C-alpha positions, 0 to 999 in steps of 0.5 A: 235727550240723555240725563246724566246722573252724578254721585258725590258733589259735582262741579261742571265747568263751561269753557276750556280756558286757562281759568277754567282748567285751573279751577277744575284742577284746584277743585279736583285736588279737593275731592270734587267730581269735576267735568269741563265742557269745551265747545271746540272739537279738540284743544287748539287754543289761539296763540298769543304772546302775553306778559305777566308778573312773576306772581304766576309762578307762585300760583301755578308752579311747573304747569305755568313754567312750560308756557314761559318763553322769555323773562323781562327784567327792564322796562323803558317808558317813553312819553314825547321823547322823555324816557324813564327806565325801571329795572325789576327785582323779580322778572316779568314773564313772557308766556305763550297763551296756547302753551299755557292752556295746554299745560293747564289742561294736562294738569287738570286731567292728571288730578281727575278732571274729566274734559269733554270736547265738542260740547257747546253749552246752550242753556241752564235751568233748575231741576229742583235738586240742583242744576240742569244744563243742556249741551249740544254736540257739535257733530250731529247736533245731538243734545244732552242734559247734564245734572250738576250741583254747581256750574262755573262759567269759564267761557270768556268775556261773552259768557253764555253761562253769565247771560243765561244766569242773568248777569248783564253783558260786560263791556270789552275793548280790543287788543291788537298786536303785531308779531315783528322783528326786534330792533337791533338796539332792544335787549331781549330782557327789555320791554318798551312802552309808549304813552300816546294818549291821542291814539289810546288812553292805555299805551303801546308795548313792544315785548320780546318773545325770542332773540329775533321777534316780539309783539308790538301792540296796543289796547284801543277803544274802537277795533278798526281805529285801533288797527289803523293806529297800530299800522301807522305806529308800525310804519312810523318806526319802520316795523314790518308785521309778520302776523297779527294777533287780536282779542276782545278783553273785558273791562272791569267797572267795579265788583259784580258778585260772581255767585248766583243761586238758580233753584237749589244750585249755584252758578259762579263765574271765573276769569274773563267771564267774571271780568277779573281784569286789571283795568290799568293794563287790561291784563287778566291772566294772574287775576283770573287765576286768583279768581279761580282760587277764590271761586274754588274756595267759595264752592268748598265753603258755602260761598265764603272766600277771603281770596275773593275779598282780597281780589275785589280790593286789588281790582278796585285799586287798579280801577282808581288808578285807571280813572286818573290815567284815563284823563291824561294828556301827553304832557301829563305822562311826561310829568309823571315820568319826571316824577319817578325819582330814584326812590319811586323807581326802587318801589316800582322795581320791588313791587309788581302790578299784582301787588298794587296795594303795596306798590301804590303805598310805597311809591307814594311814600317815595314820591309824595308829589305823585299823590297830588298829581293823581288827585288832580287828575281824578278831580279834573274838569270833569271828575271820573269822565270815563267812556260809558263802558267804564261806568257801573251798569247796575249790580246783579243780586246775589247772596255772596260777594 
């Protein structure tokens, strides 16, 4: 077992994810010694089409632009035959996940981050001066012990780092979508959303990714049932699937501190490993990047980060909205869409879901009846009646938030 020594303050990141590469890039730019360890033998991320807000452009710049395959300027929302249309002042971005990760990896390496493939994290321990963690090489099963001052878990929803450092397992939900040919009446810059609470407490979506094709999918609560629902939805609307894409997405339940001390070393979580996902839409790309900036700030400032405080506030608002929406029946969605008067629609056009504080405030001012509607949903016959996965499962003790 080989011991690797380090000189200046070092950060080791487990997981070649989007959030992991972005965290590494930010820290390397600040002069830290950064190494990323990825279990895969080579960088070959699973392709998946995603939609994000224009906020990603401000966070990533050119590195994010390489992943953009389309821009969305209009949404069509459907509920039991009723349709509401929203036009966006700033377009949403359709991105390809594999392209994004490759671009971020290139950017991280260009700023001095070392990337090591074929290295699987197994466990960590305190060595008296910092942290020691063991990695296993995929070929030959040779093991190495690595010393580091700070360890960052960017290894996804089922993070081994989180489990080793004592964080509780987080719940996940299945995302499944089919690549389909676009209907002739759908414009390339328009996304369609259907609310069918008998199938899912979330929604179905159809997102164009090219002039001919798009992805149609949903978030479910049970993987097999979600697949059956999607296939039934495709048949009912005469869509033919070209291929399927799927993932397990963490569900935000409430803020869990993302920093723990292990001996004299520090362990952080970022991205899906930290559960930084907007529970309204179960989207975690932009919030994952915000969390990455916050984690880098905390590492550089002995645990303190204003960015993480802001992210905690933002995710809390999304959780409040989800608690209301999770109780909605079909008739509630119809009433919701009918309440979107021109003033409320303008607010939805101006602010996006990564500006939820301003979006919520301005929308409620534009249509005060939405506040009463939301309160009634929250205080229904069984207040905050969420599945067990949405209920707090205890907190992790930490000296930072």
